N, C-alpha and C positions, 0 to 999 in steps of 0.2 A: 504492501496498501504506499502511494506518494505520501511525502510530507501537505499539503495539501488533504486530500482525503483525512489526513489521519485530522489535525484543526479541526477540519469540517465533523466532522464525527464527534470532539468534543464538544463539541460546542450541540450538537447534534443531541445526543445522548443528557445533557444539560438543561434541552428542552424537552424532549418526552419527560423527564424523569422530574421535573423539578417545579416544570409549567403543563403538561397534557397533564399527565398521571396523578399528581398532585388537587386541578378541575374536576376530573371523571371522580376519582373514589371524594372530592370529598359530592358532588354529586350521589354518588353511589350513600352515601352514610344519611345524606338528607333525606333521603328518600323512606329511610330506614328509621328515622326518627333519631340519626345514635350524637348530636350535638345539643351541648347544654348551652351554650350560648343565647342567654333570653330575648338577644334583636330574631335568633330563626327559631324561636319557637312555632310561633302565627302559620309562617312556610310547612314550616314540616308538619305540625297536625294536618295541614287538610295537604302536604302528601301523601302521609300516610292515612287518610285513609283510603284514597284512592284504592281504585287494583292492580293488581299487578302487570294490564298490561296498559295499560294508562302508567304510570312508574317508570316500565319499559318505554313508552313512545318518551320524555321528558328524559330521560338519560339519555338516550338513541339524539335528541334533537339538539341535546348540550355536547354530544362529541360533533353532530358535523358541525354546528357553530363553531368551537373550538378549533375545529383542522381546517376548519375555513378563513379563520381568524389566526390561522396559525402560517398559512399558506401567501393570506396576504401580505401576514408581515414578513415574514418574509423574503417575500418579491418587490415590496416596497426597502427593504438590505437595501439588495439589489443593485437598485433604482438612485437611491442614494447617496448612496460610494460615495460621494466625493464633500458628504455631508457627513456623514456618519458612520465613523466606526467601531468595529464591534474587537476586540484584542481577545487571540486566546493561545494559549501557548507565546508568546512576541509576536503574532502574531498577526496581520488586517482578515479575517475573511469576508469581511465585505470588500473588501478588492480581491481573495482569492481567485474568485472564482465569478461568469454571471449567469450562470446556472445556480446561486441559493439555492431560493426557492424551490426545483427540483429536485433538489439531493430528499429534500422533505419526503418523499415520495410516503404520502400516508396508502398505498396500494402496494403489493410487491414483498418481495424478499429479501431484495440491498437498501428499499429505507430503511429509515431512523424507525418511525414507526414499527415496522415486524422487530429490527433487531435489538431497540433498549426500549420501548414501555409497553407496561403491562396491560395496556387494552388495545388489543392491536383492531376492532370494531367492534359493536354495538353489542353482539352478541355475545363478545369475553365478557362487559360491561354488566349487562344479563345475570352469564355466567355466578359473577366474582358476588352480586348479591344473594343466588345458592349455594355458593362455596360457604361464606359467613351466614349463614343461616344453619348451617351442618354441628356449626363450632358450639 
């Protein structure tokens, strides 16, 4: 693997685990009523009252919105490379490549989602809920 791919993958792993997985796990826990924060109690009560199919729809919508936002963010990083820099291991990744938003690849075995995210697709988010209930 070349140096450019390595630093892009470090950034990709960071985005998948620190942003994508955190947001999807937050949504999963919200639909299960696991948060203790008073600010979340009203929305949790509403979501917990819904049936499983509606909760799955909410989680799927959040995943789609998040993936679209990540794609747009990465595209804009490439577009704004002369104004915005993201430094990873001493390299400005916005200058590394013209295809930063393509490297993220939400689908496919080579992309960051497949390599680094706990949740590869909406079905895995729903599967995580079923696994949590078993414990």
